[in-house]
N, C-alpha and C positions, 0 to 999 in steps of 0.2 A: 623544396621550394618550387612553386609554380612559376612558369614563364610569365612575364608581364606584357600586356598590350594596352594601347590607349583605350579609355572608356568610350562607350557608344553614346553619342548625343541622343537624349531621350526624345527630342522634338522631331527627329528625322523620320518621316513616314515611309512605310513600305519595306521596312527592314524586319528581319526575323533573327535577332541576336541569339547567340548560343554562349552563355557565360563560360568563360575559360575554366572556372573552378567546377563546372558541371561536365566538362568534356571528358569522355573516355575515348581515346584514339586507338582503334583497332589497326595494328600494323601488320599488313599482309606481306609475308616474305616468301616468295617462291624460290626454291633452292635446287640447283643441279650442279654437282661437282664443284663446290666452293669450299672445300675443306680448309684451305689456307686463309680464308677471309671471314668465315661465318662468325667466329667468336668476336672478331674485331668489330664487325658491323653490329652485332648484338650489344656489345659494350657501348657503342656510340648511341644506339637506340635507347638503352637504359639510362644514359647520361642526360637525356633531354628532360627538363623538369616539367613533365606533364604525365597524367595518368594514362597508361597504355595497356592494351591487351596485345601481347606479342604472339602472333600466329605464324608458325613456320610449316611449310609443306615441302617435304623432300620428294622430288620427282624422279625417284629411282636412281639416285646417284650411284656411281661405281668407283669412286675414289676415296671412300672412307667418310664422306660427308654425313651419311646416315648415322653412323656410330658416333660421330662428333655431335650431331644434333641431339641424340639420345642422352649423351653425357651432359650437354648444356641444359637440356630440359630437366634432368635430374638435379642439376645445380640451381634451378629456379630462374634461369635466364630466358626461358620460353614458357609462355602460359598454355599454349595449345600446340601440339605437334601432330601433324598428319603425315602419313607415309603412303606414297603411291607405289603400287607393286609393279607397275610398268611405266616407262617414260611416256608421258602424255603431252608434255609441252607447258610453256609458261602460262598460257591462258587458262589451261585446265587447272594448274596449281593455284592460280589466283582465285578461280571459282571455288575450289575446295576451301581455301582460306576464307573467302568472303562468306561462304555458307556457315562457317564456324564463328563468324564475328558477331559481336553484340554491342560494339561501341557506337556512339552517336556520330562519330566521324571515322572514316576509314582512309587509309593511305597505303599504296603499294611501295614497298622498299626492296630494291634489288639487294642481293647479298654480296655484290662484287666491288663495293667501295666507290663506285662511280658517282653516287648521289649521297649527299651529306645530311644526316638528320638535323644538324645545326640549322638548316634552312627551314625547318618545320614552322617556326614562329612566323615567318613571312608567308608561308603557304596557308596557315590557319587564320591569319588576321581577317581576310574578307568573310570567312565563315563565322568567326567569333562576333564580328560587328554586324552581322546580318545582311551583308550585301550579296553573298554568294551561296549557291548550293554546291558548287564544285570549283576547285581552283587548280589550274595547271601551272606547274613550274617550268618556265621556259628557259632553255639553254641559250637562247638567241636574243635576250633582252638586256644584256649587259653584265651578267654575273661573271665571276671569275671562272675560267675554263682552261683545261689543258689543250694545247694546240696539237691537233692530230690531223685526220684525213679530210682533205678538201672535198673529195667526191662523196664521202659520207654526209657531209653537211649539205651538199647540193641535193643528194637523194632525199634527205629529211625535208628539205624545203619543197621539193617537188611533190612528195607525198602529202605534206601538210596543205599545199595549195589545192591539190586534187580533192582531199578531204573537205576543205573549206568550200569548194565548188559544190559538193554534194550536200553539205550540211548548212550552208549559208552562215557559217561562222567566220571570224577573222583571226584565228589562232596563228601564232608564229611557230609553235612546236607541238603538233599533234602527237608525235611519237614519244614524247617525254614519259619517263617512268613515273615521275611525281605528279600524281593526280589525287588531291584530297577531296573527298566527296562525303556529304552528309550520309550517315549510315543507313537510314531508312530508305533514302533514295537509291543508294548503291545496291542494296539488297532487293530492290524492286525491279531492277533492270534485267532484261532478258539477254543473257550472254552465253554464247556457244563456242566461240573460237578457242582452239586448243593451243596454238603456238603463239607467234608474235602478232597475230591478228587481233589480240585483245585491245590494243591501243586504238586502232580505227573503229573497232566495234563499240567500245565503251564511249568514245567520242560521239559517234552517231546516235547511240541510245540517249545520251544526255541531251543532245540537240533535239531529238524527237520528244523528249520529256519536257521541253521548254525550260530546262534548268538554267539558272543564272550562273554563268561561267565567267570567272576572272582568270587572268594570267599574271604571274609575278616572276621576276628574275630569280634564278637560282645559280649556284655554282655547279661545275661539272668537271669531273676528273676521269675522262674516258680512258678505256683500256685499249691496247693493241691486241691483235689476235694472238700474238706470242704470250701476252699476259692473261689470256683466257677469254677474250671477247667471243661471244657465240653467234650473234646475229650476222647473217651473211647476205650476199646479193640476191639469193633465191628468196629469202624472206622479204626483201624489198620489192621484188617482182610480185610475190604473193600478196603483198599489202594492197596493191591496186584492186585485186579481186575482193579482198576483205572489205575495202572501202565501198565498192559497188554493192556487194552482198548486203552489208549492214545498212546501206542507204535505202535499199528497196525491200527490206524486211523489217519486221517489228517484233 
């Protein structure tokens, strides 16, 4: 059964609807040392009533994740599995997955259970009804979220503000993982960042492409470092460089 969304008024001009029954959602899942969560997130992905192309890229995991992914692929839970022979970073894994994608919409899905595929219907709605080319899921627009680190939220807002200054957008959460993008647009973007620079880079590229961007509220269940969170303060500092570099290159 497909998820249901409101019909698009035919008289509204300037929209480019994408009928829900024609959507194939390429789910790009970069994976590094997530053996304990990968099957759970794949089950959640497969539970969403929409046609998907599930693409997992193992970024040279060392905890048994690779073997678990191979088992899940053999069981039919993964459509495309790519294996990096050296650890190259999240951005590189997303680029590998994007290159293998064929869906008319793509979305990045972290493997760590912080983001819930149940939110996809909200993310996809502006694309389905033709208002948007890309939709960002904001953790700061009122969705349910786990209460965690104050300074992380401050850092996110500072980076988002700096990104907005460079791109002339008014986003509330540039660093969000959940970015749904029309597939042909996503595959046309020039992306080079290997680690966590993917987020500011793809945001800058969408702004440069004059994409119609919407934001919607999503839920968020952040992890602590003890639970396996990987991004650190060095990545936050590096993000300023990635924002500048992406803003002045094309």
